[in-house]
C-alpha positions in Angstrom: 108.0 198.7 163.7 104.8 200.7 164.1 106.0 203.1 161.4 106.7 200.1 159.0 103.2 198.7 159.4 101.7 202.1 158.9 103.7 202.5 155.7 102.6 199.1 154.4 99.0 200.0 155.2 99.3 203.1 153.1 100.5 201.0 150.2 97.3 198.9 150.5 95.3 202.1 150.1 97.2 203.2 147.1 94.6 202.9 144.3 97.0 203.3 141.4 99.4 200.8 142.8 96.6 198.3 143.4 95.5 198.8 139.9 98.9 198.3 138.4 99.6 195.2 140.5 96.1 193.8 139.9 96.4 194.2 136.2 99.8 192.7 136.1 98.5 189.7 138.0 95.9 189.2 135.3 98.6 189.0 132.6 100.8 186.6 134.6 99.0 183.3 134.2 99.4 182.8 130.5 103.1 183.6 130.6 103.6 180.9 133.2 102.1 178.3 130.9 104.3 179.5 128.1 107.4 179.2 130.3 106.6 175.6 131.1 106.1 174.8 127.4 109.5 176.2 126.6 111.1 173.8 129.1 109.3 170.8 127.6 110.2 171.9 124.1 113.9 172.1 125.0 113.9 168.6 126.3 111.9 167.2 123.4 114.0 168.7 120.6 117.5 168.6 122.1 120.1 171.4 122.2 120.8 171.9 118.5 117.2 171.7 117.2 116.0 173.9 120.1 118.6 176.4 119.1 117.5 176.2 115.4 113.9 176.7 116.5 115.0 179.8 118.4 116.8 181.1 115.3 113.6 180.7 113.2 111.4 182.4 115.8 113.9 185.2 116.5 114.6 186.0 112.9 110.9 186.2 111.9 109.9 188.1 115.1 112.8 190.6 114.6 111.9 191.4 111.0 108.3 192.1 112.1 109.5 194.3 114.9 112.0 196.0 112.6 109.1 197.6 110.7 106.4 197.8 113.4 107.1 201.4 114.5 106.2 200.2 118.1 102.6 201.2 117.6 101.8 200.1 121.1 104.0 202.8 122.6 102.6 205.3 120.1 99.0 204.5 121.1 99.6 204.6 124.8 101.4 207.9 124.5 98.9 209.8 122.3 95.6 208.0 122.8 96.2 207.7 126.5 97.1 211.4 126.6 93.9 212.4 124.7 91.7 210.2 126.8 93.2 211.7 130.0 92.0 215.1 128.7 88.6 213.6 127.5 89.4 214.3 123.8 87.7 211.3 122.3 87.7 212.4 118.7 91.4 213.0 118.7 92.0 209.7 120.4 90.0 207.9 117.8 91.8 209.6 114.9 95.2 208.7 116.3 94.1 205.1 116.8 92.9 204.8 113.2 96.1 206.3 111.9 98.2 203.9 114.0 96.1 200.9 112.7 96.5 201.8 109.1 100.3 202.4 109.5 100.7 199.0 111.2 98.7 197.3 108.5 100.9 198.6 105.7 104.2 198.0 107.6 103.2 194.4 108.4 102.6 193.6 104.7 106.0 195.1 103.9 107.6 193.1 106.7 106.4 189.8 105.2 107.7 190.8 101.8 111.1 191.5 103.4 111.0 188.1 105.2 110.4 186.3 101.8 113.4 188.1 100.4 115.7 187.4 103.4 114.6 183.9 104.5 117.2 182.0 102.5 120.0 184.2 103.8 118.7 183.8 107.4 118.6 180.0 107.1 122.2 179.8 105.7 123.7 182.5 107.9 122.2 181.9 111.3 120.8 178.3 111.3 123.7 177.1 109.1 121.1 175.0 107.2 119.6 176.5 103.9 117.2 173.5 103.8 115.0 175.0 106.6 114.1 178.1 104.7 110.5 176.9 104.5 110.3 177.1 108.3 111.0 180.8 108.1 108.3 181.3 105.6 105.7 179.2 107.4 106.3 180.8 110.8 106.3 184.1 109.0 102.6 183.8 108.7 102.5 185.2 112.2 103.4 188.5 110.7 100.2 188.5 108.7 98.3 187.4 111.7 99.6 190.4 113.6 98.7 193.2 111.2 97.1 195.5 113.8 98.0 193.7 117.0 100.3 196.4 118.5 97.7 199.1 117.9 94.9 197.0 119.4 97.0 196.0 122.4 97.9 199.6 123.1 94.3 200.5 122.9 93.3 197.8 125.4 96.0 199.0 127.8 95.0 202.7 127.8 91.3 201.7 128.3 92.2 199.4 131.2 91.0 196.1 129.7 93.8 193.9 131.1 91.4 191.1 132.2 90.4 190.6 128.6 94.0 190.4 127.6 94.7 188.0 130.4 91.8 185.8 129.4 93.1 185.8 125.8 96.6 184.9 127.0 95.2 182.0 129.1 93.1 180.7 126.2 96.1 180.8 123.9 98.2 179.0 126.5 95.6 176.3 127.0 95.3 175.8 123.2 99.1 175.7 122.8 99.5 173.3 125.7 96.9 171.0 124.3 98.5 170.9 120.9 101.9 170.5 122.4 100.8 167.5 124.5 99.8 165.8 121.2 103.2 166.6 119.7 105.0 165.4 122.8 103.1 162.1 122.9 104.0 161.5 119.2 107.6 162.7 119.7 107.2 165.3 117.0 110.2 167.2 115.6 111.0 170.9 115.0 108.3 171.3 112.3 105.5 170.1 114.5 106.6 172.2 117.4 106.8 175.3 115.2 103.2 174.7 114.1 102.2 174.7 117.7 103.9 178.0 118.3 102.4 179.4 115.1 98.9 178.5 116.2 99.5 180.3 119.5 100.9 183.4 117.9 97.9 183.6 115.5 95.5 183.6 118.5 97.6 186.4 120.2 97.7 188.3 116.9 94.0 188.3 116.0 92.5 188.2 119.5 93.5 191.7 120.6 92.0 193.2 117.5 88.7 191.5 118.1 88.8 192.6 121.8 89.6 196.2 120.8 86.7 196.3 118.3 84.4 195.1 121.1 85.5 197.4 123.9 86.5 200.6 122.1 82.9 201.9 121.4 82.5 202.1 125.1 85.5 204.4 125.5 85.5 206.3 122.1 81.8 206.2 121.2 79.9 203.9 118.8 80.9 206.0 115.7 84.6 206.1 116.5 85.6 204.3 113.3 83.9 207.1 111.3 86.0 209.8 113.0 87.8 211.7 110.2 91.6 211.9 110.4 91.7 215.4 109.0 91.3 218.0 111.7 91.6 215.5 114.6 95.2 214.4 114.4 97.9 216.2 116.5 100.6 218.1 114.5 102.2 215.6 112.1 105.8 216.5 112.8 106.0 215.7 116.6 103.8 212.7 116.1 105.9 211.3 113.2 109.1 212.0 115.1 107.8 210.1 118.2 106.8 207.1 116.0 110.1 207.0 114.0 112.2 207.5 117.2 110.3 204.8 119.0 110.8 202.5 116.0 114.5 203.2 115.8 114.8 202.7 119.5 113.0 199.4 119.1 115.3 198.4 116.2 118.4 199.2 118.3 117.0 197.2 121.2 116.3 194.4 118.7 119.9 194.3 117.6 121.4 194.8 121.0 119.3 192.7 123.3 116.6 190.7 121.5 118.8 188.8 119.0 121.2 186.9 121.2 120.2 183.5 119.9 120.9 184.9 116.4 124.2 186.4 117.4 125.7 183.3 119.1 124.3 181.1 116.3 126.2 183.3 113.8 129.4 183.3 115.8 129.3 179.6 116.8 126.4 177.3 116.0 122.8 176.4 117.0 124.0 174.3 119.9 125.3 177.5 121.6 122.1 179.1 120.4 120.3 176.4 122.4 122.3 177.3 125.6 121.4 180.9 125.2 117.7 180.2 124.5 117.5 178.1 127.7 119.3 180.7 129.7 116.9 183.3 128.4 113.9 181.1 129.2 115.0 180.8 132.8 115.5 184.6 132.9 112.0 185.0 131.6 110.8 183.0 134.6 112.7 185.4 136.8 111.3 188.6 135.2 107.9 187.1 134.5 106.0 188.6 137.5 107.5 192.0 136.8 107.2 192.1 133.0 103.4 192.8 133.0 104.2 195.9 135.1 105.8 197.5 132.0 102.5 197.6 130.1 100.2 198.2 133.1 102.3 201.0 134.6 102.9 202.9 131.3 99.4 204.2 131.0 99.4 205.3 134.7 102.8 207.0 134.3 101.5 208.8 131.2 98.3 210.0 133.0 100.4 211.4 135.9 102.7 213.3 133.5 99.8 214.7 131.4 98.1 215.8 134.7 101.3 217.1 136.2 100.8 214.9 139.3 104.5 214.8 140.3 104.2 213.5 143.8 101.9 210.7 142.8 104.3 209.8 140.0 107.3 209.6 142.3 105.3 207.5 144.7 104.2 205.1 142.0 107.8 204.7 140.7 109.2 204.2 144.2 106.7 201.5 145.2 106.8 199.5 142.0 110.6 199.6 142.2 110.6 198.2 145.8 108.3 195.4 144.6 110.5 194.6 141.5 113.7 194.9 143.6 112.5 192.6 146.3 111.4 189.9 143.9 114.5 190.2 141.7 116.9 190.0 144.7 115.1 187.0 146.2 115.2 185.0 143.0 118.8 185.9 142.3 119.9 184.5 145.7 117.9 181.4 145.0 119.6 180.9 141.6 123.1 181.4 143.0 122.5 178.9 145.8 120.4 176.3 144.1 120.3 177.1 140.4 122.6 174.4 139.0 121.2 171.6 141.1 117.6 172.6 140.6 117.7 173.3 136.9 120.3 171.1 135.3 120.8 168.1 137.6 118.6 165.0 137.8 116.6 164.5 141.0 115.5 161.3 142.6 111.8 161.6 143.5 110.1 158.5 145.0 112.5 156.3 143.1 112.1 158.1 139.8 114.7 160.2 138.1 113.3 163.6 137.0 114.8 166.8 135.7 113.8 170.3 134.6 116.4 170.6 131.8 118.5 167.6 130.6 122.1 167.6 131.6 123.1 168.4 128.0 121.9 172.0 128.7 124.2 172.4 131.8 126.5 175.0 130.0 123.5 177.3 130.0 124.0 177.9 133.7 127.1 179.9 133.2 125.3 182.0 130.6 122.5 182.5 133.0 124.6 183.8 135.8 126.3 186.4 133.6 123.2 187.7 132.0 121.4 187.7 135.3 123.4 190.8 136.3 122.0 192.9 133.4 118.5 191.5 133.5 118.4 192.1 137.2 119.1 195.8 136.8 116.6 196.1 133.9 114.0 194.2 135.9 114.2 196.4 139.0 114.0 199.6 136.9 111.6 198.3 134.3 110.0 201.8 134.0 113.1 203.6 132.7 112.0 203.9 129.1 108.3 204.3 129.8 109.0 207.3 131.9 110.9 209.1 129.2 108.2 208.2 126.6 105.6 209.6 128.8 107.5 212.9 128.7 107.6 212.7 124.9 111.4 212.1 124.9 111.6 209.1 122.6 114.8 210.5 121.2 116.8 210.1 124.4 116.4 206.3 124.7 117.2 206.1 121.0 120.5 207.9 121.4 121.5 206.1 124.6 120.6 202.7 123.1 122.2 203.4 119.8 125.7 204.3 121.0 125.6 201.5 123.6 124.5 199.1 120.9 127.3 200.2 118.6 129.9 199.5 121.3 128.4 196.1 122.1 128.3 195.0 118.4 131.9 196.2 117.7 133.2 194.5 120.8 131.4 191.4 119.9 133.2 191.0 116.6 136.5 191.8 118.3 136.4 189.6 121.3 133.6 187.0 121.2 135.2 184.7 118.5 138.4 184.7 120.6 137.0 184.5 124.2 133.9 182.4 123.6 130.2 182.7 124.1 130.4 183.9 127.8 132.0 187.1 126.4 128.8 187.6 124.4 126.8 187.1 127.6 129.0 189.7 129.4 128.5 192.2 126.7 124.8 191.5 126.8 124.7 192.2 130.5 126.8 195.3 130.2 124.3 196.7 127.7 121.5 196.6 130.2 123.5 198.1 133.1 124.7 201.0 131.0 121.5 201.9 129.2 119.2 201.5 132.2 121.5 203.5 134.5 121.6 206.4 132.1 117.8 206.4 131.3 116.8 206.1 135.0 119.0 209.1 136.0 117.7 211.2 133.1 114.1 210.3 133.8 114.3 211.2 137.5 116.1 214.4 136.5 113.1 215.3 134.2 110.7 214.8 137.1 112.7 217.1 139.3 112.9 219.7 136.5 109.1 219.6 135.7 108.1 219.7 139.4 110.1 222.8 139.9 109.0 224.8 136.8 105.5 223.6 136.0 102.4 224.1 138.1 101.2 221.0 139.9 97.8 219.4 139.9 98.0 217.2 143.0 
């Protein structure tokens, strides 16, 4: 027992762990408000319309991400690495190159959306008349022209409180607008406008914050830093960006388009079940999700500085935290999930509910995908670790071949076995990819600690 308390005391003295946990806590509040709004939206719109809204949001978001080149990862990897070595000119040049690239690709993404919106409405929403919703919500792409670059810059410079404040302000704005819609019993168009307003705040806000904070880290003249002579070799940099984008595209197809997939195979009612199940899962992973962005810069710094023991200690401790939380919530959902989420309660003579009983089939989906999400939530750092080592190609290959298997099996078995088969494939994707990436990442740490000098 004495040894246990001693170990816990050492955790409290771990400066890096406290930094990661503290920064994650700052990002948590806004996400909690968003989760509550998702529940209210589901009950306001009904299953089919909630699923249709999910199709619109997912389609637009995925087209944007398809061409985004995951500039946040790129910035954390290169700008974070240069700042760790106090190379401010190189960091500024990379940041400018990332911003310009994201600007161009965002404009291209909106053009692609205009071309594909009619097909998306007919194929996934099964309703060509809502094409206009795709185009209107697509304005979020134009409002996010440099958001990933700016967010990555705020992460590597440690400005998580500013991001958290922005998230909170966005959540309060969205909540206020939603209350008005809820009181007036607005439909899918009104709700979508609320989401659009929130996304615009989250798109433009990080850019303004980055412009305010970056002179303190990169110097007042950082915007005038010439690209020529200050950028790293183009080949490795381009390969990292392209590999990261392809990896993100594969992830998009395999794990971030479930509402689209089941709406395609079935209808938007099933899409509504999946959207609710995913909303509940987001509540489960919510306290851990901020760890991904807050731990990545720390992992990158440890790798750049060859601090292998500190890196292993950080990974061990954040895994214990994520594993403890995930296990506790999983047990709670197994024992009380159906009664808590999908059954009416009698409270002081009033009948209340979280989700209306029409959403009850979502519970089966939830239990199946909880397996995969649980594994991914515990080992949330799997991809970040390999990116910190500059091995963006490995997650790409693993995700690609696993995605191919998932998609092929989906067309073969999902129409015959039903939507729970899609949930099972979804879960299996997580288990397989996370398992492989974790083992390869830990192997890389062992390899580097044996053959490279340490700077403990």
